[in-house]
VEXDREN-2710 file (C-alpha; in Angstrom, 1 decimal):
% VEXDREN-2710
k/r/px/py/pz
1/MET/9.5/2.4/-14.1
2/ASN/6.6/5.0/-15.1
3/PHE/4.1/4.6/-12.2
4/PHE/1.3/6.3/-14.0
5/ARG/1.8/4.5/-17.0
6/HIS/1.5/1.2/-15.0
7/GLN/-1.4/2.5/-12.8
8/GLU/-3.2/3.5/-16.4
9/GLU/-2.2/-0.4/-17.7
10/ALA/-3.5/-1.6/-14.8
11/ARG/-6.9/0.2/-15.3
12/ARG/-7.5/-0.7/-18.6
13/ALA/-6.4/-4.6/-17.4
14/THR/-9.6/-4.1/-15.3
15/THR/-11.7/-3.1/-18.1
16/ARG/-10.8/-6.4/-19.9
17/LEU/-11.4/-8.1/-16.5
18/LEU/-14.9/-7.1/-16.9
19/VAL/-15.0/-8.6/-20.4
20/LEU/-14.4/-12.1/-18.9
21/PHE/-16.4/-11.6/-16.0
22/THR/-19.4/-11.5/-18.2
23/LEU/-18.9/-14.1/-20.0
24/ALA/-18.1/-16.0/-16.6
25/VAL/-21.7/-15.2/-15.3
26/THR/-23.1/-15.9/-18.7
27/ALA/-21.9/-19.4/-18.5
28/VAL/-23.5/-19.7/-14.5
29/VAL/-26.7/-18.0/-16.2
30/LEU/-26.8/-20.4/-18.9
31/ALA/-25.8/-23.3/-16.7
32/ILE/-28.3/-22.6/-14.0
33/ASN/-31.1/-22.5/-16.6
34/LEU/-30.3/-25.7/-18.0
35/PHE/-30.1/-27.2/-14.2
36/PHE/-33.8/-26.0/-14.0
37/ILE/-35.0/-27.2/-17.2
38/ALA/-33.5/-30.6/-15.9
39/LEU/-35.6/-30.7/-13.0
40/VAL/-38.7/-29.7/-14.8
41/ALA/-37.8/-32.8/-17.1
42/LEU/-37.6/-34.8/-14.3
43/ALA/-41.3/-33.7/-13.1
44/VAL/-43.0/-34.2/-16.0
45/ARG/-41.2/-37.4/-17.3
46/GLN/-44.5/-39.5/-16.4
47/SER/-47.1/-37.0/-18.4
48/ASP/-47.5/-35.8/-21.5
49/ALA/-46.5/-32.5/-21.1
50/SER/-43.6/-31.0/-22.8
51/VAL/-40.8/-29.2/-20.9
52/TRP/-40.8/-26.4/-23.3
53/SER/-44.5/-25.7/-22.5
54/LEU/-43.8/-25.3/-18.7
55/TYR/-40.4/-23.5/-19.3
56/THR/-41.1/-20.9/-21.6
57/GLY/-39.0/-17.7/-22.6
58/GLU/-40.5/-16.0/-19.5
59/HIS/-38.6/-18.1/-17.4
60/TRP/-35.5/-17.8/-18.8
61/LEU/-35.8/-14.1/-18.1
62/VAL/-36.7/-14.5/-14.7
63/VAL/-34.3/-17.4/-13.6
64/SER/-31.3/-14.8/-15.5
65/GLY/-32.5/-12.1/-14.0
66/THR/-32.5/-13.4/-10.5
67/THR/-29.2/-15.3/-11.1
68/VAL/-27.7/-11.9/-12.4
69/ALA/-29.2/-9.9/-9.4
70/VAL/-27.8/-12.6/-7.3
71/ILE/-24.3/-12.1/-8.6
72/ALA/-24.3/-8.6/-8.2
73/ILE/-25.5/-8.1/-5.0
74/CYS/-22.7/-10.4/-3.1
75/SER/-20.0/-9.0/-5.7
76/PHE/-20.9/-5.4/-4.5
77/PHE/-21.3/-6.6/-0.5
78/ARG/-18.3/-8.4/-0.9
79/GLN/-16.3/-5.3/-2.5
80/LEU/-17.8/-3.4/0.5
81/SER/-16.1/-5.5/2.8
82/LEU/-13.2/-5.1/1.3
83/ARG/-12.4/-1.6/2.9
84/ASP/-8.9/-1.8/3.1
85/GLY/-5.6/-3.8/3.3
86/ARG/-6.5/-4.6/6.7
87/SER/-9.7/-6.3/6.1
88/VAL/-7.5/-9.1/3.7
89/ALA/-5.1/-9.6/6.5
90/ASP/-7.8/-10.2/8.8
91/ALA/-9.4/-12.7/6.9
92/LEU/-6.4/-14.6/6.7
93/GLY/-5.5/-14.7/10.3
94/ALA/-2.8/-12.3/10.0
95/GLN/-1.4/-10.2/13.4
96/ARG/-0.1/-7.0/12.9
97/LEU/3.4/-6.7/13.8
98/ASP/4.2/-4.7/16.9
99/PRO/7.0/-2.1/15.9
100/GLY/8.4/-2.6/19.6
101/THR/8.9/-6.2/18.7
102/ARG/12.1/-7.8/20.6
103/ASP/12.2/-10.9/18.3
104/PHE/15.1/-10.8/15.7
105/ASP/13.5/-12.3/12.4
106/GLU/10.5/-9.8/13.4
107/LYS/12.4/-6.5/13.7
108/GLN/14.7/-7.3/10.7
109/VAL/11.5/-7.5/8.1
110/LEU/9.9/-4.4/9.8
111/ASN/13.2/-2.7/9.1
112/VAL/13.4/-4.0/5.5
113/VAL/9.8/-2.9/5.2
114/GLU/11.2/0.5/6.2
115/GLU/14.0/0.8/3.9
116/MET/12.0/-0.4/0.7
117/ALA/9.6/1.8/1.6
118/ILE/12.2/5.0/2.1
119/ALA/13.7/3.2/-1.2
120/SER/10.8/3.3/-3.5
121/GLY/9.3/6.7/-2.3
122/MET/5.9/5.2/-0.9
123/PRO/4.7/5.6/3.0
124/VAL/5.7/2.9/5.7
125/PRO/2.8/0.3/5.3
126/ASP/1.9/-1.9/8.6
127/VAL/3.4/-5.4/8.3
128/TYR/1.3/-8.7/9.3
129/LEU/2.7/-12.0/9.8
130/MET/0.9/-15.4/9.1
131/ASN/2.2/-18.5/10.9
132/ASP/2.8/-20.2/8.1
133/SER/5.9/-22.6/7.3
134/GLY/6.1/-22.0/3.8
135/ILE/7.7/-18.9/2.3
136/ASN/5.1/-16.4/1.0
137/ALA/3.9/-12.6/1.3
138/PHE/1.3/-10.1/-0.5
139/ALA/0.3/-6.8/-0.5
140/ALA/-3.5/-5.2/-0.2
141/GLY/-5.2/-2.3/-0.1
142/TYR/-6.4/0.4/-2.9
143/GLN/-3.8/3.3/-2.6
144/PRO/0.2/3.3/-1.3
145/SER/-1.5/5.2/1.8
146/ASP/-3.4/2.1/3.1
147/ALA/-1.1/-0.6/2.0
148/ILE/-0.1/-3.3/4.1
149/ILE/2.5/-5.6/3.9
150/GLY/1.9/-9.6/4.8
151/ILE/4.5/-12.0/5.5
152/THR/4.9/-16.0/6.5
153/ARG/6.7/-16.8/9.6
154/GLY/8.5/-19.2/7.5
155/ALA/9.7/-16.4/5.4
156/ILE/11.4/-14.3/7.7
157/GLN/12.7/-17.2/9.5
158/ALA/14.2/-19.0/6.3
159/LEU/15.5/-16.0/4.0
160/ASN/18.3/-13.7/4.9
161/ARG/17.9/-10.0/4.8
162/GLU/19.6/-9.5/1.0
163/GLN/16.5/-12.4/0.5
164/LEU/14.0/-10.6/2.4
165/GLN/14.6/-7.7/0.8
166/GLY/14.1/-9.0/-2.9
167/VAL/10.5/-10.7/-1.7
168/ILE/9.3/-7.0/-0.2
169/ALA/10.8/-5.5/-3.0
170/HIS/8.4/-7.7/-5.3
171/GLU/5.5/-6.7/-3.3
172/PHE/6.0/-2.9/-3.2
173/SER/6.3/-3.2/-7.2
174/HIS/2.8/-4.9/-7.1
175/ILE/1.4/-1.2/-4.8
176/PHE/3.8/0.2/-7.6
177/ASN/2.4/-1.0/-10.6
178/GLY/-1.3/-0.9/-9.7
179/ASP/-1.9/-4.3/-9.6
180/MET/-2.5/-4.6/-5.6
181/ARG/-5.6/-2.1/-6.6
182/MET/-6.8/-4.6/-9.1
183/ASN/-6.6/-7.8/-7.1
184/MET/-8.6/-5.7/-4.6
185/ARG/-11.0/-5.0/-7.1
186/LEU/-11.0/-8.6/-8.4
187/THR/-11.8/-10.6/-5.5
188/GLY/-14.7/-8.7/-4.7
189/THR/-16.2/-9.0/-8.4
190/LEU/-15.3/-12.5/-8.8
191/TYR/-17.3/-13.2/-5.0
192/GLY/-20.6/-13.4/-7.1
193/ILE/-20.0/-16.2/-9.3
194/VAL/-18.4/-18.7/-6.7
195/PHE/-21.3/-17.5/-4.0
196/ILE/-23.8/-19.7/-6.1
197/GLY/-21.6/-22.9/-5.2
198/GLU/-21.7/-21.6/-1.2
199/MET/-25.1/-21.3/-1.4
200/GLY/-25.1/-25.3/-2.8
201/ARG/-23.0/-26.2/0.1
202/MET/-24.9/-24.4/2.8
203/VAL/-28.0/-26.1/1.4
204/LEU/-26.6/-29.8/2.0
205/ARG/-25.4/-28.8/5.1
206/GLY/-29.0/-27.7/6.7
207/THR/-30.5/-30.8/5.0
208/HIS/-27.6/-33.0/6.7
209/ASN/-29.6/-34.7/9.0
210/SER/-33.0/-34.3/7.3
211/ARG/-34.9/-37.6/6.0
212/ARG/-37.0/-35.8/3.7
213/ALA/-34.9/-33.9/2.0
214/GLY/-34.4/-35.7/-1.3
215/GLY/-35.4/-32.5/-3.7
216/VAL/-33.5/-30.1/-1.2
217/VAL/-30.8/-32.3/-1.5
218/LEU/-31.0/-32.4/-5.3
219/LEU/-31.0/-28.7/-5.3
220/GLY/-27.9/-28.5/-3.1
221/LEU/-26.1/-30.8/-5.5
222/GLY/-27.0/-28.5/-8.2
223/LEU/-26.1/-25.2/-7.1
224/MET/-22.6/-27.1/-5.9
225/THR/-22.0/-28.2/-9.4
226/ILE/-22.9/-24.8/-11.1
227/GLY/-20.4/-23.5/-8.3
228/TYR/-17.9/-25.1/-9.8
229/VAL/-18.5/-23.6/-13.1
230/GLY/-17.9/-20.2/-11.1
231/GLU/-14.9/-21.3/-9.6
232/PHE/-13.3/-22.8/-12.5
233/PHE/-13.9/-19.1/-14.5
234/GLY/-12.6/-17.5/-11.5
235/ARG/-9.7/-19.2/-11.0
236/LEU/-9.2/-18.9/-14.8
237/ILE/-9.5/-15.1/-14.5
238/LYS/-7.2/-14.7/-11.6
239/SER/-4.5/-17.1/-13.6
240/ALA/-4.9/-14.9/-16.8
241/VAL/-4.2/-11.8/-14.6
242/SER/-1.5/-12.7/-12.2
243/ARG/1.1/-15.2/-14.0
244/GLN/2.2/-12.1/-16.4
245/ARG/2.1/-9.4/-13.3
246/GLU/4.2/-12.0/-11.2
247/PHE/7.2/-11.5/-14.0
248/LEU/6.6/-7.5/-13.7
249/ALA/7.0/-7.5/-10.3
250/ASP/9.9/-9.8/-10.1
251/ALA/11.9/-7.6/-12.6
252/SER/10.3/-4.6/-10.6
253/ALA/12.2/-5.7/-7.5
254/VAL/15.3/-6.1/-9.4
255/GLN/14.9/-2.3/-10.4
256/PHE/13.9/-1.4/-6.8
257/THR/16.8/-3.2/-5.0
258/ARG/19.3/-2.6/-8.0
259/ASN/20.0/-6.3/-7.1
260/VAL/19.3/-9.2/-8.8
261/THR/20.5/-11.8/-6.1
262/GLY/18.0/-10.9/-3.8
263/ILE/15.1/-12.0/-5.3
264/SER/16.4/-15.0/-7.3
265/ASP/17.8/-16.4/-4.5
266/ALA/14.4/-16.1/-2.2
267/LEU/13.1/-18.3/-5.3
268/ARG/15.6/-20.7/-5.0
269/VAL/15.4/-21.0/-1.6
270/ILE/11.4/-21.7/-2.1
271/GLY/12.5/-24.6/-4.9
272/HIS/14.5/-26.0/-2.3
273/GLY/11.7/-27.7/-1.0
274/SER/10.3/-24.6/1.5
275/GLY/7.5/-24.2/-0.8
276/THR/4.8/-21.3/-0.5
277/ARG/1.7/-23.0/0.8
278/VAL/-0.8/-21.0/3.2
279/ALA/-2.9/-23.2/5.6
280/SER/-5.6/-20.2/5.8
281/PRO/-9.0/-21.1/4.3
282/ALA/-9.5/-17.9/3.0
283/ALA/-6.4/-17.6/1.3
284/LEU/-7.7/-19.6/-2.2
285/GLU/-9.9/-16.3/-2.8
286/VAL/-7.2/-13.9/-2.4
287/ALA/-4.2/-16.4/-3.9
288/HIS/-3.3/-13.9/-6.7
289/PHE/-2.5/-11.7/-4.4
290/PHE/0.6/-13.5/-3.2
291/PHE/4.4/-14.1/-3.7
292/GLY/4.2/-17.6/-4.6
293/PRO/1.2/-20.3/-5.0
294/VAL/-0.7/-21.0/-1.7
295/ALA/-1.5/-24.6/-3.6
296/ARG/-1.0/-26.4/-6.2
297/PHE/-3.7/-27.1/-9.1
298/LYS/-3.2/-29.7/-11.0
299/ARG/-4.0/-28.0/-14.6
300/ALA/-1.2/-25.3/-15.4
301/ALA/-4.3/-22.9/-16.8
302/LEU/-5.7/-22.3/-13.7
303/ALA/-2.2/-21.6/-11.3
304/THR/-2.1/-18.1/-10.1
305/HIS/1.3/-18.2/-10.5
306/PRO/4.5/-19.0/-12.9
307/PRO/6.8/-22.2/-12.5
308/ILE/9.4/-21.0/-9.7
309/ASP/12.2/-22.4/-12.0
310/GLU/10.6/-20.2/-15.1
311/ARG/10.7/-17.1/-12.6
312/ILE/14.2/-17.9/-11.8
313/LEU/15.4/-18.6/-15.1
314/ARG/13.8/-14.7/-16.2
315/LEU/16.0/-13.5/-13.5
316/ILE/19.0/-15.4/-14.1
317/PRO/19.2/-16.7/-17.8
318/GLY/22.1/-18.9/-17.5
319/TRP/20.8/-20.5/-14.1
320/ASP/22.4/-23.9/-13.2
321/GLY/19.5/-25.6/-11.6
322/HIS/20.6/-25.8/-8.5
323/TYR/18.7/-24.4/-5.5
324/LEU/19.9/-23.0/-1.6
325/ALA/19.2/-24.3/1.3
326/PRO/17.3/-21.8/4.0
327/ARG/19.4/-19.6/6.3
328/PRO/20.2/-21.4/9.9
329/PRO/17.9/-20.2/12.6
330/LYS/19.2/-17.5/14.5
331/VAL/19.8/-16.3/17.8
332/ASN/17.7/-13.5/18.9
333/ALA/20.1/-10.6/19.6
334/PRO/19.2/-8.3/22.3
335/LYS/16.4/-5.4/21.7
336/ASP/18.8/-2.6/22.8
337/SER/22.1/-3.9/21.8
338/VAL/24.2/-1.0/20.4
339/GLU/27.2/-1.6/17.7
340/PRO/30.6/-1.1/19.5
341/ILE/32.4/2.8/18.9
342/PRO/35.3/2.5/16.6
343/PHE/37.9/3.5/19.1
344/THR/40.6/2.6/16.2
345/SER/39.3/4.9/14.2
346/ALA/39.4/7.9/15.9
347/LEU/43.5/7.2/16.9
348/ASN/45.3/9.5/14.8
349/GLY/48.2/10.8/16.8
350/ASP/46.9/13.7/18.0
351/GLY/46.7/12.8/21.6
352/SER/44.4/11.7/24.2
353/ASP/41.9/14.5/24.5
354/GLN/41.4/14.7/21.1
355/LEU/40.6/10.7/20.9
356/SER/38.3/11.7/24.1
357/GLU/36.4/14.5/22.3
358/GLN/35.8/12.3/18.9
359/VAL/34.8/9.4/21.0
360/SER/32.1/11.3/23.1
361/GLU/30.7/13.2/19.9
362/LEU/30.5/9.4/18.4
363/ALA/28.8/8.1/21.6
364/SER/26.1/11.2/21.5
365/SER/25.7/10.6/18.1
366/GLN/25.1/6.6/18.8
367/SER/22.6/8.0/21.8
368/ALA/20.7/10.4/19.7
369/GLU/20.1/7.9/17.3
370/ALA/19.1/5.1/19.4
371/THR/16.6/7.6/21.0
372/LEU/14.9/8.3/17.7
373/GLU/14.5/4.6/17.2
374/SER/13.0/3.6/20.4
375/ALA/10.7/6.7/19.4
376/LEU/9.8/5.1/16.4
377/ASN/9.1/2.2/18.1
378/ASN/5.6/2.9/20.5
379/ALA/2.3/5.0/19.8
380/MET/3.0/7.4/22.8
381/SER/6.6/8.2/22.1
382/ALA/5.6/8.8/18.2
383/GLN/3.2/11.2/18.9
384/SER/5.6/13.4/21.0
385/LEU/8.1/13.3/17.7
386/VAL/5.5/14.7/15.6
387/LEU/4.8/17.0/17.9
388/ALA/8.9/17.8/18.4
389/LEU/9.1/18.0/14.6
390/LEU/6.6/20.8/14.5
391/MET/7.9/22.3/17.7
392/MET/11.4/22.7/16.0
393/ASN/10.1/25.4/13.0
394/SER/8.2/27.6/16.3
395/GLY/9.3/30.9/17.8
396/GLU/10.4/30.4/21.3
397/ASP/7.1/31.8/22.6
398/THR/4.9/29.6/20.1
399/ALA/7.1/26.7/20.8
400/ARG/6.4/27.3/24.7
401/ARG/2.4/27.4/24.3
402/GLN/2.5/24.7/22.1
403/GLN/4.1/22.5/24.9
404/ASP/1.5/24.2/27.8
405/LEU/-1.0/22.7/24.7
406/VAL/0.5/19.2/24.5
407/SER/0.8/18.7/28.7
408/ILE/-2.6/19.8/29.1
409/HIS/-4.5/17.9/26.3
410/LEU/-2.3/14.8/25.9
411/GLY/-0.7/14.5/29.5
412/GLN/2.6/15.1/31.1
413/PRO/4.1/11.8/29.8
414/VAL/3.6/12.9/26.1
415/PHE/4.5/16.3/26.7
416/LEU/8.2/15.5/28.7
417/GLU/9.1/13.1/25.7
418/SER/8.2/15.6/23.1
419/LEU/10.9/17.9/24.8
420/ARG/13.5/14.9/25.2
421/LEU/12.9/14.4/21.6
422/LEU/13.1/18.0/20.4
423/ASN/16.7/18.4/21.2
424/VAL/17.4/15.3/19.6
425/ALA/15.5/15.8/16.6
426/ARG/17.6/19.2/16.2
427/THR/20.5/16.7/15.5
428/ARG/18.9/15.7/12.2
429/ALA/19.2/17.9/9.0
430/GLU/16.2/19.3/7.9
431/ASP/16.1/17.3/4.9
432/GLU/15.1/14.5/7.3
433/HIS/12.6/15.9/9.3
434/LEU/9.5/14.7/7.3
435/GLU/11.3/11.5/7.0
436/LEU/10.9/10.6/10.4
437/LEU/7.4/11.6/10.5
438/GLU/6.8/8.9/7.6
439/ARG/8.7/6.2/10.0
440/ALA/6.9/7.2/12.9
441/MET/3.4/6.0/11.2
442/PRO/3.8/2.3/11.7
443/ALA/3.5/3.4/15.7
444/LEU/0.9/5.7/15.6
445/ARG/-1.4/3.8/13.6
446/HIS/-1.9/1.5/16.8
447/LEU/-3.3/4.2/18.6
448/SER/-6.8/3.6/19.3
449/LEU/-9.2/5.7/17.2
450/ALA/-10.0/8.0/20.6
451/GLN/-6.4/8.5/21.2
452/TYR/-5.7/9.3/17.2
453/ARG/-8.9/12.1/17.6
454/GLU/-6.9/13.9/20.6
455/PHE/-3.8/13.9/18.8
456/HIS/-5.2/15.2/15.7
457/LYS/-7.3/18.0/17.7
458/THR/-4.0/18.9/19.7
459/LEU/-2.0/19.4/16.4
460/VAL/-4.4/21.1/14.5
461/ALA/-4.2/23.3/17.6
462/ALA/-0.8/23.3/17.9
463/ILE/-0.5/24.4/14.1
464/LYS/-2.6/27.2/14.2
465/MET/-1.2/28.5/18.0
466/ASN/0.7/31.5/16.0
467/GLY/-2.6/32.8/14.0
468/GLN/-0.8/31.4/10.5
469/VAL/0.6/28.3/9.1
470/SER/3.7/28.0/7.5
471/LEU/4.9/26.0/4.4
472/TYR/6.4/23.4/6.9
473/GLU/3.5/22.8/9.0
474/TRP/1.4/22.4/6.0
475/CYS/3.6/19.7/4.9
476/LEU/3.5/17.9/7.8
477/TYR/-0.1/18.0/8.6
478/ARG/-0.4/17.0/5.0
479/LEU/1.3/13.8/5.8
480/VAL/-0.7/12.8/9.0
481/LEU/-3.7/13.6/7.6
482/GLN/-3.1/11.6/4.3
483/TYR/-1.7/8.7/6.0
484/LEU/-3.7/8.6/9.1
485/GLY/-6.9/9.9/8.0
486/SER/-7.6/7.3/5.8
487/HIS/-6.6/4.3/8.1
488/PHE/-8.4/5.7/11.3
489/GLY/-11.4/6.4/8.7
490/THR/-11.8/10.3/9.4
491/LEU/-10.5/11.5/5.8
492/LYS/-13.3/12.2/3.1
493/PRO/-12.2/9.9/0.3
494/VAL/-11.3/11.7/-3.2
495/THR/-13.7/11.0/-5.4
496/PRO/-12.2/10.0/-8.8
497/HIS/-13.5/12.1/-11.9
498/ARG/-12.2/11.7/-15.9
499/LYS/-11.3/15.9/-15.9
500/SER/-8.8/16.5/-18.5
501/ALA/-6.1/19.0/-17.8
502/HIS/-7.6/22.0/-19.9
503/ALA/-10.7/21.7/-17.2
504/LEU/-8.2/21.4/-14.6
505/ALA/-5.6/24.2/-16.2
506/ASP/-6.6/27.0/-13.0
507/ASP/-5.9/24.4/-10.2
508/ILE/-3.0/23.3/-11.8
509/ALA/-1.3/26.7/-12.4
510/THR/-2.2/27.7/-8.7
511/LEU/-0.4/24.5/-7.7
512/LEU/2.7/24.9/-9.9
513/ALA/2.7/28.8/-9.0
514/TYR/2.9/28.3/-5.4
515/VAL/5.7/25.5/-5.6
516/ALA/8.0/28.2/-7.9
517/ARG/7.6/31.1/-5.4
518/ALA/8.7/28.5/-2.6
519/GLY/11.4/27.4/-4.0
520/HIS/12.4/30.6/-5.4
521/ALA/13.3/33.9/-3.4
522/ASP/13.7/35.7/-6.7
523/ALA/10.2/36.6/-8.1
524/HIS/12.0/36.5/-11.6
525/GLU/13.2/33.5/-10.9
526/ALA/10.1/31.8/-9.7
527/GLU/8.0/33.4/-12.4
528/ARG/10.7/31.4/-14.9
529/ALA/10.5/28.3/-12.9
530/TYR/6.4/28.6/-13.3
531/GLU/6.5/29.1/-17.1
532/ALA/9.1/26.1/-17.3
533/ALA/6.6/24.2/-15.5
534/LEU/4.0/24.9/-17.6
535/ALA/5.9/24.1/-20.9
536/LYS/6.8/21.0/-19.4
537/GLY/3.4/19.6/-18.9
538/GLN/2.2/21.3/-21.9
539/PHE/-0.7/23.0/-19.9
540/LEU/-2.5/26.5/-20.9
541/THR/-1.0/29.4/-20.1
542/ARG/-2.1/31.3/-17.1
543/PRO/-0.7/34.5/-15.5
544/MET/0.6/34.1/-12.3
545/LEU/-1.6/35.8/-10.0
546/PRO/-0.5/37.6/-6.8
547/GLU/-2.6/35.7/-4.3
548/TRP/-1.0/32.3/-5.4
549/ASN/1.6/32.8/-2.8
550/PRO/2.4/30.8/0.3
551/GLU/3.3/33.8/2.2
552/GLN/-0.5/34.6/2.1
553/SER/-3.2/32.0/2.7
554/LEU/-2.7/28.4/1.8
555/LYS/-6.2/28.0/0.9
556/PRO/-6.3/28.1/-2.8
557/MET/-3.4/25.7/-3.1
558/ASN/-5.4/22.9/-0.7
559/LEU/-8.6/23.5/-2.8
560/ALA/-6.1/23.1/-6.4
561/LEU/-4.4/20.2/-5.0
562/THR/-8.0/18.4/-3.8
563/ALA/-9.0/19.1/-7.4
564/ILE/-6.0/17.4/-8.8
565/SER/-5.9/14.5/-6.6
566/GLY/-9.0/12.8/-8.0
567/SER/-7.7/13.5/-12.0
568/PRO/-7.2/10.4/-14.0
569/PRO/-3.4/9.1/-14.1
570/ALA/-2.3/10.7/-17.2
571/VAL/-3.0/14.1/-16.2
572/ARG/-1.4/13.2/-12.6
573/GLU/1.5/12.2/-14.8
574/ARG/1.5/15.6/-16.6
575/VAL/1.2/17.6/-13.3
576/VAL/4.3/15.8/-11.3
577/ASN/6.9/15.7/-14.3
578/ALA/5.6/19.6/-14.5
579/LEU/6.0/19.8/-10.6
580/PHE/9.8/18.3/-10.9
581/ALA/10.5/21.0/-14.2
582/CYS/9.7/23.7/-11.6
583/ILE/11.6/22.6/-8.2
584/SER/14.7/21.8/-10.4
585/PHE/14.3/24.9/-12.8
586/ASP/17.7/26.2/-10.8
587/HIS/19.7/23.0/-10.5
588/GLN/18.8/22.8/-6.6
589/ILE/16.6/21.2/-4.4
590/THR/15.9/23.1/-1.4
591/ALA/14.3/21.4/1.8
592/THR/11.1/23.5/1.5
593/GLU/11.1/22.1/-2.1
594/ARG/11.6/18.3/-0.9
595/SER/8.9/18.9/1.8
596/MET/6.1/20.2/-0.4
597/LEU/7.5/17.5/-3.4
598/LYS/6.8/14.8/-0.6
599/ALA/3.4/15.9/1.1
600/ILE/1.9/16.5/-2.7
601/ALA/2.9/13.3/-3.9
602/ALA/1.4/12.1/-1.0
603/VAL/-1.9/13.6/-1.9
604/LEU/-1.5/12.2/-5.4
605/GLU/-1.0/9.0/-4.0
606/THR/1.8/9.1/-6.1
607/PRO/5.7/7.2/-5.3
608/VAL/8.7/10.1/-5.3
609/GLY/11.1/7.2/-5.6
610/MET/9.9/7.5/-9.4
611/PHE/12.1/10.6/-9.5
612/GLU/15.2/9.6/-7.3
613/HIS/17.4/10.3/-10.1
614/THR/15.7/14.2/-10.5
615/LEU/16.2/14.3/-7.0
616/GLY/20.1/13.3/-6.7
END
């Protein structure tokens, strides 16, 4: 799968949608003019006046202009209200799952979402639960960093782990392919043309108890009728967008999981009779977000999803038509249950001392893993984990002063927990440190805005403690800023622009030079890697300036990355390809290069899983 190509295709699809939307607006404008002509005709039927003498071209312009203005204003404000994925979840009445939940089914879906995020190289999103018995799910948001996953209780109860992986992978593919952003834009855009019908309903409700409201009732009925025209076109556009994208998402889910059984079996369970209905009244407006149809439409042309059987046949061409029963209810497992230590694997005939030592090491490893898993389940421990990851790469004196800072600003509990997690985190390989940070994000999003501000202020002060910022500290901070800053509204959104690679040549060269020097100790090798990266991306040749060096200031890299992050998908694709050519030039990828890759990809809103074969 090509992430940037799919993003560009989604952008072009949005352009085509604007054409369809224009046609829909034209139909609504025509309908509303015809309605007013009918009202004028009723008013003059007993006089000699002509309808056309009273309803002139000027009236056409006024009515048409007012209608377009109402549609545009309603669409604009609806778009503003869809600020991120959470706004969709809130409208549907979904509740965010607590990472520390004791419920087996809820914990399992959280684990599956985390697995799929890691596999696809995307941020771990928040998970929202809808209390519907049907099997359904959705993804909402504008970028991977602000995406959320919603799922019904029916899905987490009826599907086994493999089937859940298929459904969740399907939703991740909507994020990856750009469908999620397109769906958000589409919802806001279409709201204007269906609002006229809602105005008619409001007029009728307002005149329900009035005896002298004949004309007003007629107006309400007319607006409702015109609203049906808008709703028809709205559903038609959603259907045109959604149906083919669902086939693509099913196929992408197979690529993500490398398993056709998960997604196909989930569809077979739905076909068995569980269905995909969602009860929320808001579900119809966002029907195109979902894994399956939220309601049935009598006309296939208005259906937002292809038939279940057709989707199964696309995945399993020789399918025999048999469905699968849902999994039986599962009794909740104890929260802190630990797998038994495999004593037999430690027995090798060398004596009880060696057996005892191996069992002790295994138990210690399991204890460390349980401690880390526990730290990912609540906001306080997640803060402590991030700070512990920071302290791991600090000198002894700096780490001690950082600990004092944490104690003063965040309190003794966070301080003590960070010390405990500092020792545990040291048991993990360096490559895993930022992965732990990403896994902590769902818990950190449970902080209040005030708590996040204090945590952010403390983190910045701790990073600046020794007077300089290391590459590791920069990577850690950029991930926190990207994933939490957008969530809490403290990160200034990147302004998209259409600058070409030629216009961004200096910024691109700066970024690649920093990566080359960070990954190659030898100056000559670094320059060769830099040149190979420029050649791979077909960028303008620029000399490798001495100041583009991570051992000096990181500010030039920051400014360059910000400029590139707003560039079109085609430019970012070339940059990322050049980046991988740079770090793989010597056929080995260091922990520093992996960390830089993770941070840069996050800022560019690019899933690193798309280059998994390169990381090998």
